[in-house]
N, C-alpha and C positions, 0 to 999 in steps of 0.2 A: 583571667586572660581573655581579651576579646577574641572572637571568632571571625576567622579569614573569612572576607565575601568572595562567593562564588563569581567568578566571571562571567558575564552574561552571554548566552549561547549567541554566536554568529548569526547573521540572517541566512537563509537556503540560498547556496550558490546556483548557477546556473545549472540545467542538464548537462550531463557528460557529451549526449549527442550533440548539443550545439556547439560545440568547440571543435569537433571532427566538421561539423557542416559549416562552422566558418573558415577552417581551414582550406576546405574545399573550394569554398567560393574565392579565396585568394589566389589559389591554383589555377582555377578557371580564368578569373580575370587577368591574370601575368601572361596567361599561354593566349589569348584572344588579344592582346595589347602586344603581344610578340608578333601574333600574325598579321595586324595593320602595319607595324613598323617594317615589315619584310614586302609588305604588297608592293612596293617600287624596285625591289632589290632584282638579282639575275638569279634563273635557275640554280647557276651553281652554288651560289650563296645559300638558296633554301635547299639542295642538296645537303649542303655542310651541316644546317639545322636538323634536317630529316635524319639523317644519319647520326648526328649528335644525341638525338629522343631515343633512336632504337637503340642505340649503343648503351644509354641509361637504364633503359628498361631491361636488358640483358645483363645488368650490373658489372660489364666489364668496360670501365671508362679508360681511355686511352692516355697513356703518363708518362712521365719520366721512368718512374720505378718500374715499369712495365715494358720501357724500350720502345713504345710507341710515338707516333707525332699529333702533335696537336692539331686541330680540325682547320686552323688558319692557316698550317704550314702544309695541308694536302694540296694537290693540284687540282684545282675546279674542273679543268676540262678530260684529264686524264683518267679521273675518277668519275667523270658524268657521262654515262653509256649514251644521253640524248645527244650532245654536242659530237661524240665520235659517231654517232649513228647518222647524223646531219651529213656530216662530211662524206660518209661510206656512201650515204645516197647519192651525193654529187659525184664522187667517184663512178659510180654504178651507171651513170649517165653513159650511153653508149658515145655521144659528143666528145665524153672526156677520158675514153679509154687509153690506158696506156700513160695521161697525162698527170695523175695524182698518186702520191705515195706518202703511206701514215707512217711512221715511226716514233718508237718510244725510247728516248734518249735520258742522260743523267741530268740533262737541264731542264726536260719537261717535253712534251710534245710536239713533233717536227711533222709539218705539212710540206711535201717537196710539190712543186709546181713544175713541170717540164714537157719538152717536146712540144713547145708550143710558140710561137713566135710572138713573145712577149712586147717586144719593142723593135722599132724600126731599126734597120742595119746602121751600128755606130751610132745609136742614140739612145735617149733615156725616154723617148715618146710610147706611152703604153699604145698598143694597137687595140682594136675595137673586140677582136676576140680574146686578149688578154684581160681587158675590163668586166667582160661577161662572166669570165671563170672568178676574177678577182670580188667581182661584186657579190657571187654566190658564196662562197668561201669566207669571204670577209665578214657578212652577216651570219653566218654559221656560227663562227669563232669570237668575234668582237661583242656579240648580243649574248652569249651564253657565257661568258667568263668575266672576271675583273683582274685578270692574269696579265702581266707585260706582256708585249707582243714585239719580238724582234724579228726584224724584216732583212731578208740578205739579197743582195744584188750581185750577178754573176756577169762575166763577158766569155767568151769564145776565145782560141789561141790566135785568131786571124788577126792581122795587123788592123789598126784605125785606118778611115781614110785620110787621105793628106790633107783635107780641109776642115778634118776634125775638131771641135771645140775643146775637147778634152784632151789634155796635155798626157795622158797614161790609163792604160786599163783601171787601176784604182780610183781614178776621178770618175769615169764612165760607170761602174761598178756601185759606187756611193750612190752617183745621181739616179741609176734605176731603182735602188733600193729605194732613195728618198721620194721618186715619184710614185713608187706604190704605198707608201705611207700616205703622200698628198691626196691620193685616190682614195684612200681611205677615209680620211678625217675632213674631207672636202667634198668630193664627188658623190661616194657613197653616202657619206653622213647626209647629205640634202635630199639624196632620192629617196632615203628611208623615212627622212621625215615627211616628205610627201606622202609618201606610201601610206604611214601610219598617222596620219594627220588628225585623225579621231582619238586616237591614243596619245597622241601629244597633248591636244585640246584636254582631255580627261585626266593627266598628269600620270598615265598607265605607261608612257616609254619617253624617256630624255635623252635625246640624241647627245647634248653636250656632256653627260654623264656616260655613255657608251663608248662615244668617239673622242674622248679626252685626248688629245696630243700628247700628252703626257706618257701616255701608257707605250708609246710606239717608240722603237729605236730602230734605224736603217743602218745598215752594215753593208760596205762594200767588201766582197772577197778577190776582186779583179780576176787576174787569168790564172793564178798559182793553181788552182785545184784541177783545172781542165788539162794543162800542160804536165803535172805530176799523173793523171789518169792514164794519158796517150804515152807517156814515157813507159809507164808501167806496163800496159798491155802490149806496146811495141818491142819490148825486149825479146818474148818468145819468138815473134816472127823473125826478128833481126838474128836471133841466133840460128834457126832454120836455114835462114840465107846462108849464112856463113858457113854451116854445114855444107850446104849446096856446095859455094865455092870451093870448099876444101875437098869434094868430093871431084869436082871437077880436075882441081889441079892434080889430083893421084890417079887421074884416068879411071874413075869406076863409073863417069857418065861422061856422056857426050854433049857437047856445048847445046845441043838441040834440046838434050832434055833439060839442060839446067836453064835456058830460056825458057821454057814452058812451065817448069816449076816455079820458078821466080817470079813469072806474070802471075802466077796463080797466089803466091803468097803477097805480091804487091796488091793484088786486087783487094785480097783480106785485109790488110793495113788500110787500104784506102777506106773500105766499107766499116772497119772498127773504129777510124778516127772520125768518119763522120757520125757515128750513132754515138760517140760520146759528146763530141760538139752538141749534138740535138740534145744530149742529155743536159748539157749545160746550160741551154737555153731556157732557163729555169729563174724561178723567185722559191726561196725556201721562207715559210713563217714558224718561226719558234712560238711556241705557248710556253714562256716559262712558267717553271713552279713558284708559287708564293714563298716569300720568305728567302728567298737566295739572290 
């Protein structure tokens, strides 16, 4: 019987260290490609990637099985301390004391701008003061996130002028919200492009990307909110006035006492109504959560 021929010995393979070295080079190349690809993205997007890398190194990636949200569903602004700090810095300016409120809502981060003459009476034309504040808030919010931005316009309960071009408070509040959006996507966009002309020429800043009109939604609220607030806060004072009248009718107090105490309550109500009206001379900017 013929003997079986032995298979020839395979040629020596590459050293084991070379495989791991090759893997390391591939990972490094992928990492630097990712850095280059993100060079024109927002700080919010960069933060998302940073959080993702940190999460991966801690071996606790968020997912459906763990009940977590994917990174694309997280609100960029509300989880971005840099944007929040920018808004807080503007809020700390004595010039804007009592005019900026930041709230976390189910829909996203709400920036309330109030107690300022944003518009001329009965008009949707922005004042110089309003543009100054909106320019600072807008640059901080628009250029540090890619979230949708909803702008809310309001009116007070005061009647419209007889010669108003707006048939209702709904029309006026909607026009005011639209004026703010128009200011962002035109005046502020052009101003920022001129301020950052070097970055624009180098491709580091794209005004068309950040100030894309599709990001914005203008919403008119009318005067419903301010009327409800006045009615709610007036109830307590009305009850006190009614109690005074009953005391006078039963002879517990004199007419002089009734008149004196009633004048105090009327003054309180007048002051309260004026404060509420001032609080609704406002513009709200909602930074929507992505994915909603």
